[in-house]
PDB file with SEQRES, HELIX, SHEET and CRYST1 records, atoms N, CA, C and O in Angstrom:
SEQRES   1 A   85  MET ALA ASN ILE ASN ALA SER SER VAL ALA GLN ASN PHE          
SEQRES   2 A   85  GLU THR PHE PHE ASN GLY TRP LEU VAL ARG ARG GLU ARG          
SEQRES   3 A   85  PHE LEU GLN GLN LEU VAL GLN ALA LEU ARG TYR GLU ILE          
SEQRES   4 A   85  GLU ARG ARG GLY SER LEU ILE GLN GLN VAL LEU SER HIS          
SEQRES   5 A   85  TYR GLU GLN TYR ALA LEU GLU LYS SER ARG ALA ALA ARG          
SEQRES   6 A   85  GLU GLN VAL LEU LEU PHE TYR SER PRO PRO TRP LEU THR          
SEQRES   7 A   85  SER PHE GLU LYS ALA LEU LEU                                  
HELIX    1 AA1 ALA A    2  ALA A   34  1                                  33    
HELIX    2 AA2 ILE A   39  GLU A   66  1                                  28    
HELIX    3 AA3 VAL A   68  TYR A   72  5                                   5    
HELIX    4 AA4 SER A   79  LEU A   84  1                                   6    
CRYST1    1.000    1.000    1.000  90.00  90.00  90.00 P 1           1          
ATOM      1  N   MET A   1     -67.585 -46.954  24.119  1.00  0.00           N  
ATOM      2  CA  MET A   1     -66.321 -46.425  24.575  1.00  0.00           C  
ATOM      3  C   MET A   1     -65.174 -46.884  23.686  1.00  0.00           C  
ATOM      4  O   MET A   1     -64.253 -46.113  23.416  1.00  0.00           O  
ATOM      5  N   ALA A   2     -65.220 -48.140  23.226  1.00  0.00           N  
ATOM      6  CA  ALA A   2     -64.147 -48.669  22.388  1.00  0.00           C  
ATOM      7  C   ALA A   2     -64.063 -47.896  21.074  1.00  0.00           C  
ATOM      8  O   ALA A   2     -62.962 -47.639  20.588  1.00  0.00           O  
ATOM      9  N   ASN A   3     -65.211 -47.516  20.484  1.00  0.00           N  
ATOM     10  CA  ASN A   3     -65.198 -46.763  19.233  1.00  0.00           C  
ATOM     11  C   ASN A   3     -64.578 -45.389  19.416  1.00  0.00           C  
ATOM     12  O   ASN A   3     -63.837 -44.924  18.550  1.00  0.00           O  
ATOM     13  N   ILE A   4     -64.871 -44.735  20.528  1.00  0.00           N  
ATOM     14  CA  ILE A   4     -64.280 -43.423  20.797  1.00  0.00           C  
ATOM     15  C   ILE A   4     -62.781 -43.578  20.946  1.00  0.00           C  
ATOM     16  O   ILE A   4     -62.021 -42.787  20.387  1.00  0.00           O  
ATOM     17  N   ASN A   5     -62.344 -44.570  21.682  1.00  0.00           N  
ATOM     18  CA  ASN A   5     -60.925 -44.803  21.877  1.00  0.00           C  
ATOM     19  C   ASN A   5     -60.243 -45.139  20.552  1.00  0.00           C  
ATOM     20  O   ASN A   5     -59.173 -44.607  20.256  1.00  0.00           O  
ATOM     21  N   ALA A   6     -60.847 -46.008  19.760  1.00  0.00           N  
ATOM     22  CA  ALA A   6     -60.275 -46.379  18.465  1.00  0.00           C  
ATOM     23  C   ALA A   6     -60.215 -45.158  17.558  1.00  0.00           C  
ATOM     24  O   ALA A   6     -59.228 -44.950  16.853  1.00  0.00           O  
ATOM     25  N   SER A   7     -61.263 -44.359  17.576  1.00  0.00           N  
ATOM     26  CA  SER A   7     -61.297 -43.147  16.768  1.00  0.00           C  
ATOM     27  C   SER A   7     -60.214 -42.171  17.197  1.00  0.00           C  
ATOM     28  O   SER A   7     -59.550 -41.559  16.361  1.00  0.00           O  
ATOM     29  N   SER A   8     -60.043 -42.031  18.494  1.00  0.00           N  
ATOM     30  CA  SER A   8     -59.026 -41.126  19.027  1.00  0.00           C  
ATOM     31  C   SER A   8     -57.632 -41.601  18.651  1.00  0.00           C  
ATOM     32  O   SER A   8     -56.795 -40.800  18.233  1.00  0.00           O  
ATOM     33  N   VAL A   9     -57.377 -42.894  18.796  1.00  0.00           N  
ATOM     34  CA  VAL A   9     -56.072 -43.442  18.448  1.00  0.00           C  
ATOM     35  C   VAL A   9     -55.829 -43.267  16.952  1.00  0.00           C  
ATOM     36  O   VAL A   9     -54.731 -42.892  16.540  1.00  0.00           O  
ATOM     37  N   ALA A  10     -56.839 -43.533  16.147  1.00  0.00           N  
ATOM     38  CA  ALA A  10     -56.708 -43.385  14.696  1.00  0.00           C  
ATOM     39  C   ALA A  10     -56.401 -41.941  14.328  1.00  0.00           C  
ATOM     40  O   ALA A  10     -55.522 -41.681  13.507  1.00  0.00           O  
ATOM     41  N   GLN A  11     -57.120 -41.003  14.931  1.00  0.00           N  
ATOM     42  CA  GLN A  11     -56.902 -39.585  14.645  1.00  0.00           C  
ATOM     43  C   GLN A  11     -55.507 -39.152  15.081  1.00  0.00           C  
ATOM     44  O   GLN A  11     -54.815 -38.443  14.352  1.00  0.00           O  
ATOM     45  N   ASN A  12     -55.098 -39.581  16.273  1.00  0.00           N  
ATOM     46  CA  ASN A  12     -53.763 -39.222  16.763  1.00  0.00           C  
ATOM     47  C   ASN A  12     -52.675 -39.766  15.850  1.00  0.00           C  
ATOM     48  O   ASN A  12     -51.718 -39.063  15.528  1.00  0.00           O  
ATOM     49  N   PHE A  13     -52.825 -41.024  15.434  1.00  0.00           N  
ATOM     50  CA  PHE A  13     -51.792 -41.599  14.572  1.00  0.00           C  
ATOM     51  C   PHE A  13     -51.826 -40.968  13.188  1.00  0.00           C  
ATOM     52  O   PHE A  13     -50.777 -40.745  12.583  1.00  0.00           O  
ATOM     53  N   GLU A  14     -53.015 -40.681  12.684  1.00  0.00           N  
ATOM     54  CA  GLU A  14     -53.113 -40.046  11.366  1.00  0.00           C  
ATOM     55  C   GLU A  14     -52.428 -38.678  11.377  1.00  0.00           C  
ATOM     56  O   GLU A  14     -51.714 -38.336  10.434  1.00  0.00           O  
ATOM     57  N   THR A  15     -52.638 -37.903  12.427  1.00  0.00           N  
ATOM     58  CA  THR A  15     -51.986 -36.605  12.557  1.00  0.00           C  
ATOM     59  C   THR A  15     -50.478 -36.773  12.603  1.00  0.00           C  
ATOM     60  O   THR A  15     -49.742 -36.071  11.910  1.00  0.00           O  
ATOM     61  N   PHE A  16     -50.024 -37.708  13.425  1.00  0.00           N  
ATOM     62  CA  PHE A  16     -48.590 -37.994  13.509  1.00  0.00           C  
ATOM     63  C   PHE A  16     -48.050 -38.420  12.153  1.00  0.00           C  
ATOM     64  O   PHE A  16     -47.023 -37.913  11.703  1.00  0.00           O  
ATOM     65  N   PHE A  17     -48.738 -39.351  11.499  1.00  0.00           N  
ATOM     66  CA  PHE A  17     -48.281 -39.925  10.237  1.00  0.00           C  
ATOM     67  C   PHE A  17     -48.164 -38.863   9.149  1.00  0.00           C  
ATOM     68  O   PHE A  17     -47.184 -38.848   8.404  1.00  0.00           O  
ATOM     69  N   ASN A  18     -49.152 -37.977   9.047  1.00  0.00           N  
ATOM     70  CA  ASN A  18     -49.099 -36.924   8.034  1.00  0.00           C  
ATOM     71  C   ASN A  18     -47.909 -36.000   8.266  1.00  0.00           C  
ATOM     72  O   ASN A  18     -47.219 -35.631   7.315  1.00  0.00           O  
ATOM     73  N   GLY A  19     -47.663 -35.626   9.502  1.00  0.00           N  
ATOM     74  CA  GLY A  19     -46.498 -34.807   9.823  1.00  0.00           C  
ATOM     75  C   GLY A  19     -45.204 -35.556   9.552  1.00  0.00           C  
ATOM     76  O   GLY A  19     -44.223 -34.976   9.087  1.00  0.00           O  
ATOM     77  N   TRP A  20     -45.212 -36.840   9.846  1.00  0.00           N  
ATOM     78  CA  TRP A  20     -44.035 -37.672   9.628  1.00  0.00           C  
ATOM     79  C   TRP A  20     -43.685 -37.737   8.140  1.00  0.00           C  
ATOM     80  O   TRP A  20     -42.513 -37.678   7.766  1.00  0.00           O  
ATOM     81  N   LEU A  21     -44.712 -37.859   7.298  1.00  0.00           N  
ATOM     82  CA  LEU A  21     -44.476 -37.903   5.851  1.00  0.00           C  
ATOM     83  C   LEU A  21     -43.869 -36.587   5.354  1.00  0.00           C  
ATOM     84  O   LEU A  21     -42.979 -36.599   4.503  1.00  0.00           O  
ATOM     85  N   VAL A  22     -44.338 -35.471   5.872  1.00  0.00           N  
ATOM     86  CA  VAL A  22     -43.779 -34.168   5.480  1.00  0.00           C  
ATOM     87  C   VAL A  22     -42.310 -34.088   5.881  1.00  0.00           C  
ATOM     88  O   VAL A  22     -41.467 -33.661   5.093  1.00  0.00           O  
ATOM     89  N   ARG A  23     -42.010 -34.503   7.111  1.00  0.00           N  
ATOM     90  CA  ARG A  23     -40.620 -34.477   7.571  1.00  0.00           C  
ATOM     91  C   ARG A  23     -39.753 -35.448   6.768  1.00  0.00           C  
ATOM     92  O   ARG A  23     -38.592 -35.156   6.480  1.00  0.00           O  
ATOM     93  N   ARG A  24     -40.318 -36.597   6.409  1.00  0.00           N  
ATOM     94  CA  ARG A  24     -39.571 -37.579   5.606  1.00  0.00           C  
ATOM     95  C   ARG A  24     -39.197 -36.978   4.253  1.00  0.00           C  
ATOM     96  O   ARG A  24     -38.082 -37.180   3.771  1.00  0.00           O  
ATOM     97  N   GLU A  25     -40.107 -36.253   3.650  1.00  0.00           N  
ATOM     98  CA  GLU A  25     -39.832 -35.623   2.358  1.00  0.00           C  
ATOM     99  C   GLU A  25     -38.711 -34.591   2.494  1.00  0.00           C  
ATOM    100  O   GLU A  25     -37.840 -34.503   1.629  1.00  0.00           O  
ATOM    101  N   ARG A  26     -38.730 -33.819   3.570  1.00  0.00           N  
ATOM    102  CA  ARG A  26     -37.654 -32.845   3.793  1.00  0.00           C  
ATOM    103  C   ARG A  26     -36.310 -33.547   3.964  1.00  0.00           C  
ATOM    104  O   ARG A  26     -35.294 -33.113   3.421  1.00  0.00           O  
ATOM    105  N   PHE A  27     -36.321 -34.637   4.726  1.00  0.00           N  
ATOM    106  CA  PHE A  27     -35.077 -35.396   4.913  1.00  0.00           C  
ATOM    107  C   PHE A  27     -34.575 -35.946   3.576  1.00  0.00           C  
ATOM    108  O   PHE A  27     -33.373 -35.921   3.311  1.00  0.00           O  
ATOM    109  N   LEU A  28     -35.468 -36.434   2.747  1.00  0.00           N  
ATOM    110  CA  LEU A  28     -35.080 -36.965   1.445  1.00  0.00           C  
ATOM    111  C   LEU A  28     -34.403 -35.879   0.615  1.00  0.00           C  
ATOM    112  O   LEU A  28     -33.368 -36.121  -0.005  1.00  0.00           O  
ATOM    113  N   GLN A  29     -34.986 -34.691   0.605  1.00  0.00           N  
ATOM    114  CA  GLN A  29     -34.382 -33.578  -0.133  1.00  0.00           C  
ATOM    115  C   GLN A  29     -33.000 -33.249   0.428  1.00  0.00           C  
ATOM    116  O   GLN A  29     -32.066 -32.984  -0.330  1.00  0.00           O  
ATOM    117  N   GLN A  30     -32.871 -33.266   1.743  1.00  0.00           N  
ATOM    118  CA  GLN A  30     -31.583 -32.976   2.366  1.00  0.00           C  
ATOM    119  C   GLN A  30     -30.555 -34.064   2.043  1.00  0.00           C  
ATOM    120  O   GLN A  30     -29.381 -33.768   1.820  1.00  0.00           O  
ATOM    121  N   LEU A  31     -31.000 -35.320   2.020  1.00  0.00           N  
ATOM    122  CA  LEU A  31     -30.074 -36.409   1.689  1.00  0.00           C  
ATOM    123  C   LEU A  31     -29.566 -36.295   0.256  1.00  0.00           C  
ATOM    124  O   LEU A  31     -28.391 -36.545  -0.015  1.00  0.00           O  
ATOM    125  N   VAL A  32     -30.449 -35.918  -0.655  1.00  0.00           N  
ATOM    126  CA  VAL A  32     -30.031 -35.740  -2.045  1.00  0.00           C  
ATOM    127  C   VAL A  32     -28.989 -34.626  -2.126  1.00  0.00           C  
ATOM    128  O   VAL A  32     -27.991 -34.751  -2.835  1.00  0.00           O  
ATOM    129  N   GLN A  33     -29.229 -33.537  -1.396  1.00  0.00           N  
ATOM    130  CA  GLN A  33     -28.265 -32.436  -1.382  1.00  0.00           C  
ATOM    131  C   GLN A  33     -26.981 -32.817  -0.649  1.00  0.00           C  
ATOM    132  O   GLN A  33     -25.915 -32.267  -0.927  1.00  0.00           O  
ATOM    133  N   ALA A  34     -27.088 -33.759   0.288  1.00  0.00           N  
ATOM    134  CA  ALA A  34     -25.938 -34.140   1.108  1.00  0.00           C  
ATOM    135  C   ALA A  34     -24.842 -34.816   0.296  1.00  0.00           C  
ATOM    136  O   ALA A  34     -23.711 -34.939   0.767  1.00  0.00           O  
ATOM    137  N   LEU A  35     -25.153 -35.243  -0.885  1.00  0.00           N  
ATOM    138  CA  LEU A  35     -24.123 -35.844  -1.728  1.00  0.00           C  
ATOM    139  C   LEU A  35     -22.975 -34.859  -1.956  1.00  0.00           C  
ATOM    140  O   LEU A  35     -21.851 -35.259  -2.262  1.00  0.00           O  
ATOM    141  N   ARG A  36     -23.270 -33.580  -1.804  1.00  0.00           N  
ATOM    142  CA  ARG A  36     -22.254 -32.542  -2.006  1.00  0.00           C  
ATOM    143  C   ARG A  36     -21.617 -32.099  -0.694  1.00  0.00           C  
ATOM    144  O   ARG A  36     -20.644 -31.345  -0.704  1.00  0.00           O  
ATOM    145  N   TYR A  37     -22.159 -32.560   0.445  1.00  0.00           N  
ATOM    146  CA  TYR A  37     -21.689 -32.112   1.755  1.00  0.00           C  
ATOM    147  C   TYR A  37     -20.402 -32.818   2.160  1.00  0.00           C  
ATOM    148  O   TYR A  37     -20.037 -33.854   1.604  1.00  0.00           O  
ATOM    149  N   GLU A  38     -19.736 -32.241   3.127  1.00  0.00           N  
ATOM    150  CA  GLU A  38     -18.574 -32.885   3.712  1.00  0.00           C  
ATOM    151  C   GLU A  38     -19.025 -34.071   4.577  1.00  0.00           C  
ATOM    152  O   GLU A  38     -20.191 -34.154   4.966  1.00  0.00           O  
ATOM    153  N   ILE A  39     -18.117 -34.964   4.868  1.00  0.00           N  
ATOM    154  CA  ILE A  39     -18.423 -36.218   5.560  1.00  0.00           C  
ATOM    155  C   ILE A  39     -19.104 -35.997   6.905  1.00  0.00           C  
ATOM    156  O   ILE A  39     -20.069 -36.697   7.211  1.00  0.00           O  
ATOM    157  N   GLU A  40     -18.638 -35.048   7.722  1.00  0.00           N  
ATOM    158  CA  GLU A  40     -19.210 -34.840   9.059  1.00  0.00           C  
ATOM    159  C   GLU A  40     -20.684 -34.443   8.970  1.00  0.00           C  
ATOM    160  O   GLU A  40     -21.511 -34.923   9.745  1.00  0.00           O  
ATOM    161  N   ARG A  41     -20.996 -33.582   8.037  1.00  0.00           N  
ATOM    162  CA  ARG A  41     -22.382 -33.133   7.906  1.00  0.00           C  
ATOM    163  C   ARG A  41     -23.279 -34.275   7.428  1.00  0.00           C  
ATOM    164  O   ARG A  41     -24.427 -34.388   7.857  1.00  0.00           O  
ATOM    165  N   ARG A  42     -22.756 -35.115   6.544  1.00  0.00           N  
ATOM    166  CA  ARG A  42     -23.534 -36.273   6.082  1.00  0.00           C  
ATOM    167  C   ARG A  42     -23.871 -37.195   7.244  1.00  0.00           C  
ATOM    168  O   ARG A  42     -25.001 -37.669   7.362  1.00  0.00           O  
ATOM    169  N   GLY A  43     -22.874 -37.450   8.112  1.00  0.00           N  
ATOM    170  CA  GLY A  43     -23.099 -38.325   9.257  1.00  0.00           C  
ATOM    171  C   GLY A  43     -24.189 -37.792  10.171  1.00  0.00           C  
ATOM    172  O   GLY A  43     -25.017 -38.555  10.669  1.00  0.00           O  
ATOM    173  N   SER A  44     -24.188 -36.486  10.392  1.00  0.00           N  
ATOM    174  CA  SER A  44     -25.207 -35.863  11.239  1.00  0.00           C  
ATOM    175  C   SER A  44     -26.592 -36.009  10.609  1.00  0.00           C  
ATOM    176  O   SER A  44     -27.563 -36.322  11.298  1.00  0.00           O  
ATOM    177  N   LEU A  45     -26.678 -35.782   9.313  1.00  0.00           N  
ATOM    178  CA  LEU A  45     -27.960 -35.891   8.618  1.00  0.00           C  
ATOM    179  C   LEU A  45     -28.456 -37.335   8.618  1.00  0.00           C  
ATOM    180  O   LEU A  45     -29.646 -37.583   8.812  1.00  0.00           O  
ATOM    181  N   ILE A  46     -27.568 -38.265   8.407  1.00  0.00           N  
ATOM    182  CA  ILE A  46     -27.958 -39.684   8.435  1.00  0.00           C  
ATOM    183  C   ILE A  46     -28.489 -40.060   9.814  1.00  0.00           C  
ATOM    184  O   ILE A  46     -29.466 -40.802   9.920  1.00  0.00           O  
ATOM    185  N   GLN A  47     -27.861 -39.558  10.862  1.00  0.00           N  
ATOM    186  CA  GLN A  47     -28.336 -39.832  12.219  1.00  0.00           C  
ATOM    187  C   GLN A  47     -29.738 -39.248  12.435  1.00  0.00           C  
ATOM    188  O   GLN A  47     -30.573 -39.871  13.091  1.00  0.00           O  
ATOM    189  N   GLN A  48     -29.996 -38.070  11.893  1.00  0.00           N  
ATOM    190  CA  GLN A  48     -31.328 -37.460  12.012  1.00  0.00           C  
ATOM    191  C   GLN A  48     -32.379 -38.309  11.296  1.00  0.00           C  
ATOM    192  O   GLN A  48     -33.482 -38.504  11.807  1.00  0.00           O  
ATOM    193  N   VAL A  49     -32.031 -38.808  10.114  1.00  0.00           N  
ATOM    194  CA  VAL A  49     -32.969 -39.642   9.350  1.00  0.00           C  
ATOM    195  C   VAL A  49     -33.256 -40.941  10.097  1.00  0.00           C  
ATOM    196  O   VAL A  49     -34.408 -41.366  10.188  1.00  0.00           O  
ATOM    197  N   LEU A  50     -32.213 -41.570  10.629  1.00  0.00           N  
ATOM    198  CA  LEU A  50     -32.417 -42.803  11.390  1.00  0.00           C  
ATOM    199  C   LEU A  50     -33.298 -42.552  12.606  1.00  0.00           C  
ATOM    200  O   LEU A  50     -34.167 -43.365  12.919  1.00  0.00           O  
ATOM    201  N   SER A  51     -33.087 -41.450  13.283  1.00  0.00           N  
ATOM    202  CA  SER A  51     -33.905 -41.086  14.435  1.00  0.00           C  
ATOM    203  C   SER A  51     -35.357 -40.857  14.015  1.00  0.00           C  
ATOM    204  O   SER A  51     -36.285 -41.217  14.739  1.00  0.00           O  
ATOM    205  N   HIS A  52     -35.540 -40.259  12.848  1.00  0.00           N  
ATOM    206  CA  HIS A  52     -36.885 -40.004  12.316  1.00  0.00           C  
ATOM    207  C   HIS A  52     -37.638 -41.320  12.107  1.00  0.00           C  
ATOM    208  O   HIS A  52     -38.804 -41.436  12.485  1.00  0.00           O  
ATOM    209  N   TYR A  53     -36.980 -42.299  11.511  1.00  0.00           N  
ATOM    210  CA  TYR A  53     -37.614 -43.607  11.302  1.00  0.00           C  
ATOM    211  C   TYR A  53     -37.841 -44.339  12.618  1.00  0.00           C  
ATOM    212  O   TYR A  53     -38.829 -45.058  12.764  1.00  0.00           O  
ATOM    213  N   GLU A  54     -36.945 -44.165  13.566  1.00  0.00           N  
ATOM    214  CA  GLU A  54     -37.129 -44.767  14.882  1.00  0.00           C  
ATOM    215  C   GLU A  54     -38.367 -44.181  15.562  1.00  0.00           C  
ATOM    216  O   GLU A  54     -39.131 -44.909  16.195  1.00  0.00           O  
ATOM    217  N   GLN A  55     -38.565 -42.865  15.432  1.00  0.00           N  
ATOM    218  CA  GLN A  55     -39.741 -42.219  16.006  1.00  0.00           C  
ATOM    219  C   GLN A  55     -41.018 -42.809  15.398  1.00  0.00           C  
ATOM    220  O   GLN A  55     -41.993 -43.052  16.108  1.00  0.00           O  
ATOM    221  N   TYR A  56     -41.004 -43.036  14.080  1.00  0.00           N  
ATOM    222  CA  TYR A  56     -42.154 -43.635  13.406  1.00  0.00           C  
ATOM    223  C   TYR A  56     -42.442 -45.029  13.971  1.00  0.00           C  
ATOM    224  O   TYR A  56     -43.589 -45.351  14.281  1.00  0.00           O  
ATOM    225  N   ALA A  57     -41.418 -45.840  14.100  1.00  0.00           N  
ATOM    226  CA  ALA A  57     -41.600 -47.206  14.596  1.00  0.00           C  
ATOM    227  C   ALA A  57     -42.148 -47.199  16.025  1.00  0.00           C  
ATOM    228  O   ALA A  57     -43.030 -47.992  16.356  1.00  0.00           O  
ATOM    229  N   LEU A  58     -41.637 -46.317  16.861  1.00  0.00           N  
ATOM    230  CA  LEU A  58     -42.108 -46.237  18.246  1.00  0.00           C  
ATOM    231  C   LEU A  58     -43.562 -45.777  18.321  1.00  0.00           C  
ATOM    232  O   LEU A  58     -44.356 -46.337  19.077  1.00  0.00           O  
ATOM    233  N   GLU A  59     -43.906 -44.763  17.541  1.00  0.00           N  
ATOM    234  CA  GLU A  59     -45.281 -44.249  17.554  1.00  0.00           C  
ATOM    235  C   GLU A  59     -46.258 -45.276  16.997  1.00  0.00           C  
ATOM    236  O   GLU A  59     -47.354 -45.450  17.532  1.00  0.00           O  
ATOM    237  N   LYS A  60     -45.867 -45.950  15.935  1.00  0.00           N  
ATOM    238  CA  LYS A  60     -46.723 -46.980  15.348  1.00  0.00           C  
ATOM    239  C   LYS A  60     -46.916 -48.128  16.333  1.00  0.00           C  
ATOM    240  O   LYS A  60     -48.020 -48.656  16.466  1.00  0.00           O  
ATOM    241  N   SER A  61     -45.860 -48.508  17.014  1.00  0.00           N  
ATOM    242  CA  SER A  61     -45.932 -49.569  18.007  1.00  0.00           C  
ATOM    243  C   SER A  61     -46.871 -49.188  19.150  1.00  0.00           C  
ATOM    244  O   SER A  61     -47.686 -49.998  19.591  1.00  0.00           O  
ATOM    245  N   ARG A  62     -46.748 -47.941  19.627  1.00  0.00           N  
ATOM    246  CA  ARG A  62     -47.613 -47.467  20.709  1.00  0.00           C  
ATOM    247  C   ARG A  62     -49.086 -47.495  20.276  1.00  0.00           C  
ATOM    248  O   ARG A  62     -49.950 -47.961  21.019  1.00  0.00           O  
ATOM    249  N   ALA A  63     -49.359 -46.994  19.070  1.00  0.00           N  
ATOM    250  CA  ALA A  63     -50.733 -46.974  18.575  1.00  0.00           C  
ATOM    251  C   ALA A  63     -51.261 -48.395  18.371  1.00  0.00           C  
ATOM    252  O   ALA A  63     -52.430 -48.664  18.645  1.00  0.00           O  
ATOM    253  N   ALA A  64     -50.419 -49.294  17.898  1.00  0.00           N  
ATOM    254  CA  ALA A  64     -50.836 -50.685  17.682  1.00  0.00           C  
ATOM    255  C   ALA A  64     -51.156 -51.383  19.000  1.00  0.00           C  
ATOM    256  O   ALA A  64     -52.069 -52.206  19.061  1.00  0.00           O  
ATOM    257  N   ARG A  65     -50.410 -51.061  20.055  1.00  0.00           N  
ATOM    258  CA  ARG A  65     -50.714 -51.651  21.368  1.00  0.00           C  
ATOM    259  C   ARG A  65     -52.088 -51.200  21.857  1.00  0.00           C  
ATOM    260  O   ARG A  65     -52.791 -51.952  22.533  1.00  0.00           O  
ATOM    261  N   GLU A  66     -52.466 -49.973  21.513  1.00  0.00           N  
ATOM    262  CA  GLU A  66     -53.753 -49.447  21.959  1.00  0.00           C  
ATOM    263  C   GLU A  66     -54.902 -49.942  21.079  1.00  0.00           C  
ATOM    264  O   GLU A  66     -55.976 -50.265  21.586  1.00  0.00           O  
ATOM    265  N   GLN A  67     -54.682 -50.003  19.762  1.00  0.00           N  
ATOM    266  CA  GLN A  67     -55.743 -50.409  18.826  1.00  0.00           C  
ATOM    267  C   GLN A  67     -55.124 -51.134  17.631  1.00  0.00           C  
ATOM    268  O   GLN A  67     -54.951 -50.541  16.567  1.00  0.00           O  
ATOM    269  N   VAL A  68     -54.797 -52.391  17.801  1.00  0.00           N  
ATOM    270  CA  VAL A  68     -54.105 -53.148  16.757  1.00  0.00           C  
ATOM    271  C   VAL A  68     -54.931 -53.254  15.474  1.00  0.00           C  
ATOM    272  O   VAL A  68     -54.357 -53.293  14.386  1.00  0.00           O  
ATOM    273  N   LEU A  69     -56.234 -53.300  15.572  1.00  0.00           N  
ATOM    274  CA  LEU A  69     -57.075 -53.474  14.383  1.00  0.00           C  
ATOM    275  C   LEU A  69     -56.988 -52.294  13.423  1.00  0.00           C  
ATOM    276  O   LEU A  69     -57.283 -52.440  12.237  1.00  0.00           O  
ATOM    277  N   LEU A  70     -56.591 -51.140  13.915  1.00  0.00           N  
ATOM    278  CA  LEU A  70     -56.445 -49.977  13.037  1.00  0.00           C  
ATOM    279  C   LEU A  70     -55.447 -50.235  11.915  1.00  0.00           C  
ATOM    280  O   LEU A  70     -55.576 -49.670  10.829  1.00  0.00           O  
ATOM    281  N   PHE A  71     -54.472 -51.069  12.166  1.00  0.00           N  
ATOM    282  CA  PHE A  71     -53.419 -51.275  11.187  1.00  0.00           C  
ATOM    283  C   PHE A  71     -53.777 -52.328  10.144  1.00  0.00           C  
ATOM    284  O   PHE A  71     -52.997 -52.576   9.225  1.00  0.00           O  
ATOM    285  N   TYR A  72     -54.947 -52.952  10.277  1.00  0.00           N  
ATOM    286  CA  TYR A  72     -55.432 -53.863   9.238  1.00  0.00           C  
ATOM    287  C   TYR A  72     -56.201 -53.103   8.173  1.00  0.00           C  
ATOM    288  O   TYR A  72     -56.312 -53.562   7.037  1.00  0.00           O  
ATOM    289  N   SER A  73     -56.735 -51.941   8.535  1.00  0.00           N  
ATOM    290  CA  SER A  73     -57.429 -51.071   7.592  1.00  0.00           C  
ATOM    291  C   SER A  73     -57.257 -49.633   8.064  1.00  0.00           C  
ATOM    292  O   SER A  73     -58.205 -49.028   8.564  1.00  0.00           O  
ATOM    293  N   PRO A  74     -56.072 -49.089   7.911  1.00  0.00           N  
ATOM    294  CA  PRO A  74     -55.771 -47.759   8.442  1.00  0.00           C  
ATOM    295  C   PRO A  74     -56.633 -46.665   7.809  1.00  0.00           C  
ATOM    296  O   PRO A  74     -56.631 -46.512   6.587  1.00  0.00           O  
ATOM    297  N   PRO A  75     -57.363 -45.909   8.618  1.00  0.00           N  
ATOM    298  CA  PRO A  75     -58.244 -44.867   8.080  1.00  0.00           C  
ATOM    299  C   PRO A  75     -57.478 -43.711   7.443  1.00  0.00           C  
ATOM    300  O   PRO A  75     -58.076 -42.921   6.712  1.00  0.00           O  
ATOM    301  N   TRP A  76     -56.175 -43.586   7.697  1.00  0.00           N  
ATOM    302  CA  TRP A  76     -55.403 -42.478   7.130  1.00  0.00           C  
ATOM    303  C   TRP A  76     -54.896 -42.781   5.725  1.00  0.00           C  
ATOM    304  O   TRP A  76     -54.315 -41.913   5.073  1.00  0.00           O  
ATOM    305  N   LEU A  77     -55.117 -44.030   5.248  1.00  0.00           N  
ATOM    306  CA  LEU A  77     -54.701 -44.384   3.886  1.00  0.00           C  
ATOM    307  C   LEU A  77     -55.836 -44.154   2.912  1.00  0.00           C  
ATOM    308  O   LEU A  77     -57.006 -44.167   3.292  1.00  0.00           O  
ATOM    309  N   THR A  78     -55.487 -43.946   1.662  1.00  0.00           N  
ATOM    310  CA  THR A  78     -56.502 -43.827   0.606  1.00  0.00           C  
ATOM    311  C   THR A  78     -57.050 -45.223   0.294  1.00  0.00           C  
ATOM    312  O   THR A  78     -56.475 -46.228   0.712  1.00  0.00           O  
ATOM    313  N   SER A  79     -58.144 -45.276  -0.431  1.00  0.00           N  
ATOM    314  CA  SER A  79     -58.731 -46.564  -0.826  1.00  0.00           C  
ATOM    315  C   SER A  79     -57.740 -47.379  -1.650  1.00  0.00           C  
ATOM    316  O   SER A  79     -57.645 -48.596  -1.494  1.00  0.00           O  
ATOM    317  N   PHE A  80     -57.012 -46.706  -2.520  1.00  0.00           N  
ATOM    318  CA  PHE A  80     -56.006 -47.401  -3.329  1.00  0.00           C  
ATOM    319  C   PHE A  80     -54.910 -47.997  -2.448  1.00  0.00           C  
ATOM    320  O   PHE A  80     -54.524 -49.151  -2.635  1.00  0.00           O  
ATOM    321  N   GLU A  81     -54.419 -47.234  -1.508  1.00  0.00           N  
ATOM    322  CA  GLU A  81     -53.367 -47.733  -0.610  1.00  0.00           C  
ATOM    323  C   GLU A  81     -53.866 -48.916   0.209  1.00  0.00           C  
ATOM    324  O   GLU A  81     -53.128 -49.877   0.426  1.00  0.00           O  
ATOM    325  N   LYS A  82     -55.118 -48.853   0.666  1.00  0.00           N  
ATOM    326  CA  LYS A  82     -55.697 -49.980   1.403  1.00  0.00           C  
ATOM    327  C   LYS A  82     -55.785 -51.223   0.538  1.00  0.00           C  
ATOM    328  O   LYS A  82     -55.567 -52.335   1.019  1.00  0.00           O  
ATOM    329  N   ALA A  83     -56.107 -51.040  -0.749  1.00  0.00           N  
ATOM    330  CA  ALA A  83     -56.206 -52.180  -1.655  1.00  0.00           C  
ATOM    331  C   ALA A  83     -54.844 -52.872  -1.819  1.00  0.00           C  
ATOM    332  O   ALA A  83     -54.780 -54.082  -2.037  1.00  0.00           O  
ATOM    333  N   LEU A  84     -53.779 -52.109  -1.715  1.00  0.00           N  
ATOM    334  CA  LEU A  84     -52.441 -52.680  -1.842  1.00  0.00           C  
ATOM    335  C   LEU A  84     -52.040 -53.493  -0.613  1.00  0.00           C  
ATOM    336  O   LEU A  84     -51.143 -54.333  -0.686  1.00  0.00           O  
ATOM    337  N   LEU A  85     -52.700 -53.246   0.509  1.00  0.00           N  
ATOM    338  CA  LEU A  85     -52.402 -54.021   1.705  1.00  0.00           C  
ATOM    339  C   LEU A  85     -52.874 -55.454   1.513  1.00  0.00           C  
ATOM    340  O   LEU A  85     -52.717 -56.281   2.411  1.00  0.00           O  
TER     341      LEU A  85                                                      
END                                                                             
């Protein structure tokens, strides 16, 4: 049962993480373009980016509470990324 649960948590977090990376890239592109925006629009975009990182921290925390060992060798990372840990 523990393996199924760990597998499920890993899959759920991997799905979340991959989507999060895509959204992070979009935010980065928007921030680069925001250098030309007016101040009010920049503030709104910065708030969205901060919220995006907060969502990541909350989701990672939730997954770690369920299966902390996943974060010692995350299955969603490449072998190279794991070696850097």
